[in-house]
N, CA and C atoms as a LAMMPS dump frame, in Angstrom:
ITEM: TIMESTEP
0
ITEM: NUMBER OF ATOMS
147
ITEM: BOX BOUNDS ff ff ff
-5.0000000000000000e+02 5.0000000000000000e+02
-5.0000000000000000e+02 5.0000000000000000e+02
-5.0000000000000000e+02 5.0000000000000000e+02
ITEM: ATOMS id mol type element x y z
1 1 1 N 1.862 26.748 28.901
2 1 2 C 1.602 25.405 28.431
3 1 3 C 2.228 25.249 27.046
4 2 1 N 2.981 24.199 26.862
5 2 2 C 3.622 23.932 25.58
6 2 3 C 2.93 22.765 24.902
7 3 1 N 2.64 22.946 23.648
8 3 2 C 2.002 21.885 22.857
9 3 3 C 2.967 21.504 21.75
10 4 1 N 3.315 20.238 21.692
11 4 2 C 4.226 19.772 20.656
12 4 3 C 3.404 19.231 19.486
13 5 1 N 3.612 19.819 18.322
14 5 2 C 2.931 19.381 17.111
15 5 3 C 3.881 18.511 16.299
16 6 1 N 3.357 17.514 15.602
17 6 2 C 4.238 16.664 14.782
18 6 3 C 4.845 17.474 13.643
19 7 1 N 6.003 17.058 13.217
20 7 2 C 6.654 17.698 12.084
21 7 3 C 5.793 17.486 10.839
22 8 1 N 5.885 18.371 9.91
23 8 2 C 5.065 18.286 8.7
24 8 3 C 5.263 16.959 7.981
25 9 1 N 6.518 16.513 7.857
26 9 2 C 6.787 15.273 7.138
27 9 3 C 6.177 14.071 7.858
28 10 1 N 6.236 14.051 9.175
29 10 2 C 5.662 12.946 9.943
30 10 3 C 4.16 12.87 9.756
31 11 1 N 3.485 14.012 9.779
32 11 2 C 2.029 13.995 9.678
33 11 3 C 1.548 13.789 8.247
34 12 1 N 2.366 14.163 7.246
35 12 2 C 1.944 14.019 5.864
36 12 3 C 2.206 12.611 5.325
37 13 1 N 3.173 11.911 5.884
38 13 2 C 3.506 10.588 5.37
39 13 3 C 3.632 9.576 6.509
40 14 1 N 2.53 9.281 7.194
41 14 2 C 2.62 8.38 8.342
42 14 3 C 2.953 6.937 7.971
43 15 1 N 2.729 6.531 6.723
44 15 2 C 2.983 5.154 6.312
45 15 3 C 4.427 4.914 5.896
46 16 1 N 5.222 5.953 5.78
47 16 2 C 6.606 5.796 5.324
48 16 3 C 7.435 4.904 6.245
49 17 1 N 7.087 4.84 7.512
50 17 2 C 7.86 3.982 8.411
51 17 3 C 7.692 2.5 8.063
52 18 1 N 6.676 2.19 7.266
53 18 2 C 6.442 0.801 6.862
54 18 3 C 6.984 0.495 5.467
55 19 1 N 7.529 1.482 4.785
56 19 2 C 8.035 1.282 3.426
57 19 3 C 9.137 0.23 3.425
58 20 1 N 9.022 -0.728 2.524
59 20 2 C 10.04 -1.76 2.387
60 20 3 C 9.93 -2.909 3.372
61 21 1 N 8.884 -2.942 4.154
62 21 2 C 8.764 -3.97 5.181
63 21 3 C 8.668 -5.375 4.577
64 22 1 N 8.173 -5.481 3.35
65 22 2 C 8.014 -6.794 2.715
66 22 3 C 9.105 -7.105 1.699
67 23 1 N 10.158 -6.3 1.613
68 23 2 C 11.154 -6.474 0.56
69 23 3 C 11.851 -7.825 0.587
70 24 1 N 11.975 -8.446 1.731
71 24 2 C 12.635 -9.749 1.832
72 24 3 C 11.653 -10.895 2.055
73 25 1 N 10.362 -10.618 1.95
74 25 2 C 9.336 -11.638 2.18
75 25 3 C 9.146 -12.452 0.895
76 26 1 N 9.441 -13.757 0.927
77 26 2 C 9.336 -14.573 -0.293
78 26 3 C 7.901 -14.708 -0.812
79 27 1 N 6.914 -14.5 0.024
80 27 2 C 5.524 -14.632 -0.405
81 27 3 C 4.952 -13.348 -0.987
82 28 1 N 5.666 -12.257 -0.858
83 28 2 C 5.117 -10.98 -1.3
84 28 3 C 4.871 -10.944 -2.805
85 29 1 N 5.76 -11.525 -3.591
86 29 2 C 5.562 -11.548 -5.039
87 29 3 C 4.301 -12.333 -5.403
88 30 1 N 4.056 -13.43 -4.707
89 30 2 C 2.856 -14.227 -4.94
90 30 3 C 1.608 -13.412 -4.634
91 31 1 N 1.643 -12.664 -3.561
92 31 2 C 0.511 -11.821 -3.178
93 31 3 C 0.286 -10.746 -4.242
94 32 1 N 1.365 -10.156 -4.74
95 32 2 C 1.241 -9.141 -5.786
96 32 3 C 0.628 -9.725 -7.059
97 33 1 N 1.054 -10.912 -7.438
98 33 2 C 0.51 -11.552 -8.637
99 33 3 C -0.982 -11.843 -8.469
100 34 1 N -1.357 -12.339 -7.307
101 34 2 C -2.77 -12.624 -7.029
102 34 3 C -3.595 -11.339 -7.073
103 35 1 N -3.065 -10.281 -6.491
104 35 2 C -3.766 -8.998 -6.493
105 35 3 C -3.95 -8.487 -7.927
106 36 1 N -2.934 -8.677 -8.755
107 36 2 C -3.017 -8.265 -10.157
108 36 3 C -4.115 -9.054 -10.887
109 37 1 N -4.197 -10.353 -10.605
110 37 2 C -5.242 -11.18 -11.219
111 37 3 C -6.629 -10.685 -10.814
112 38 1 N -6.8 -10.365 -9.544
113 38 2 C -8.092 -9.863 -9.069
114 38 3 C -8.44 -8.534 -9.73
115 39 1 N -7.464 -7.648 -9.831
116 39 2 C -7.705 -6.348 -10.452
117 39 3 C -8.077 -6.505 -11.919
118 40 1 N -7.394 -7.412 -12.623
119 40 2 C -7.68 -7.644 -14.036
120 40 3 C -9.09 -8.201 -14.205
121 41 1 N -9.471 -9.152 -13.371
122 41 2 C -10.811 -9.731 -13.44
123 41 3 C -11.875 -8.675 -13.129
124 42 1 N -11.605 -7.839 -12.159
125 42 2 C -12.557 -6.788 -11.8
126 42 3 C -12.7 -5.779 -12.932
127 43 1 N -11.58 -5.404 -13.551
128 43 2 C -11.63 -4.478 -14.672
129 43 3 C -12.427 -5.07 -15.841
130 44 1 N -12.242 -6.359 -16.102
131 44 2 C -12.964 -7.031 -17.18
132 44 3 C -14.465 -7.054 -16.873
133 45 1 N -14.818 -7.326 -15.633
134 45 2 C -16.228 -7.347 -15.245
135 45 3 C -16.842 -5.954 -15.357
136 46 1 N -16.086 -4.929 -15.003
137 46 2 C -16.59 -3.556 -15.098
138 46 3 C -16.807 -3.13 -16.557
139 47 1 N -15.942 -3.592 -17.436
140 47 2 C -16.063 -3.19 -18.837
141 47 3 C -17.227 -3.913 -19.535
142 48 1 N -17.692 -5.004 -18.948
143 48 2 C -18.823 -5.745 -19.531
144 48 3 C -20.154 -5.085 -19.244
145 49 1 N -20.186 -4.212 -18.263
146 49 2 C -21.472 -3.591 -17.891
147 49 3 C -21.695 -2.282 -18.564
């Protein structure tokens, strides 16, 4: 019986096949800016406690 195991690189970096998927998406920058605003607000709220 032969068992095929995934290559080390495939199993260690399964998300690499999706790298760059949004590079040409015009809305991606807007999403990044919104995410940054949320992170900044969350950090400010955390520092108040």
